N, C-alpha and C positions, 0 to 999 in steps of 0.2 A: 504494500500500500504506500501511499504518499507519506504517511506519518513514519512508517518504518524506514523509508528511504531518507527522510529528513533526519531522523535520529542517527542513522549510519553516517551521514555526511557530517553531522555535528560531532559525532564521536571521533571521526578522523581529524576534524579540525582542531579539537581541543585535546588531542591525544598527548601522552607524556612526551613523545618524541618531538612534537611541535613545541610544546611548552619548554622543554629543556634546550632545544635547539635555539629558539628565540632568546631565551634567557642567557645562554652561552654567547650568542652573538652580541647581545647588549653588553655583556661583561667584557668581551674581547675588543669590540669595535667602538664602544662608547656611544656617542651621539648618532653615529652612522647606523649602529645596530638598532637604535630606537626608531630612526626613520624607516628602516627596513621592516620592523615590526608593525609600524603604523600602516605602511603600504600593504603589508600582508592582510591586515585587518580590514582595510578599506577596499582592497581589490577583490576579495572573496565575494562579498555580496553583489558587487557590480557585475562580475562575471556570472554569478548565479542568476541574477535577474535578466541579463542579456541572453543567456544560453538555455536556461531551464525550459522555457516554453517551446523553443525550437526542438530540443531533444525530446520532449514529451510528444510533440506533434509527429515526429518521425517514428516514435515508438522505440527509440534507442536510448541507452542509459550511460554510455561512456564513449570516450574518443575512439576506441578500437571499433565499436559497432558502427559509428558514423564513417570512419575511414573505410571499413569493409563494405559499407553500403555504397560509397561513391567510387571506390577503386576495386582492384582485384581482391576478392574476399579471401582466397587461399593464401596469397602472399602476405596480406596484412595480418592474417591470423598467425602465420608462422613467425612473422616479425614481432608481433605482440607477445607470443609465447617466449621467444628468445629474450626479449627485453625484460619480461617478468622474471624469468629464471635468473637472469644476470643480476637484477636488483635483489632478489631473494638470496642468491649466493653471497652477495656482499653483506647483507644483513646477518646471515648465519656466521660469516667469518668474524 
């Protein structure tokens, strides 16, 4: 449902990794880190409002679905799988 999707997005947004990452950036970069954190907070709702209705109208829920819809589905799916595995591998390391 829409509520479940919203809760999942909010959970990703306020996850511990985001919190510690932004806190660490402010600690290391000072004022520049604060500007980055504010940009992160301001940019998320703007992108959400600009893209959410278009995604819903297409019946797609992420970038891979949209890219597969407009381009070659098999190549995009393979590329997305390798990208996901690469990121997960670095997280595990």
